[in-house]
C-alpha positions, 0 to 999 in steps of 0.5 A: 041549702045552696051555696052563696056566692062570695061578695065583691068585698070577699073577692077584694080581700082575696086579691089583696091577700094574693098581692101581699108578697108583692107589697112586702117586696116593694120599697118601704116608701112605696108600700103606703102608696100600694095600700092607698090603691086598695083604699081607693078600691074599697071606696068603690066596692059597693058599685063594683059589687053591683057590677058582679063582673067575672074578673073582680080585678077589672072593677078594682082597676077602674076604681083606682082610675076614678080616684086618681082622676078625682085627685087630678081634677082637685089639683087642677082646680087648686092650680087654677086658684093659685094662678088667679091669686098670682095674677090678681097680685100682679095686677095690683 
């Protein structure tokens, strides 16, 4: 039988393992942020696996970008809602 290729999730676990020394060296306040970045990557692991890119770090970075873009959109929407509420209060 031939060998099977590792899945993207396997490659992702290997990347995360390689970065553990870096994580441990971070200040405690930044470690949860580091963990959140990998949570973002896992959210998009299915799409990244379909890409089957030579360098699994590149789809991981794009996954982080996508999640941060989503969060920015949510914050902008919330800001607009708050500005509208303030304007409505001022116009009463």
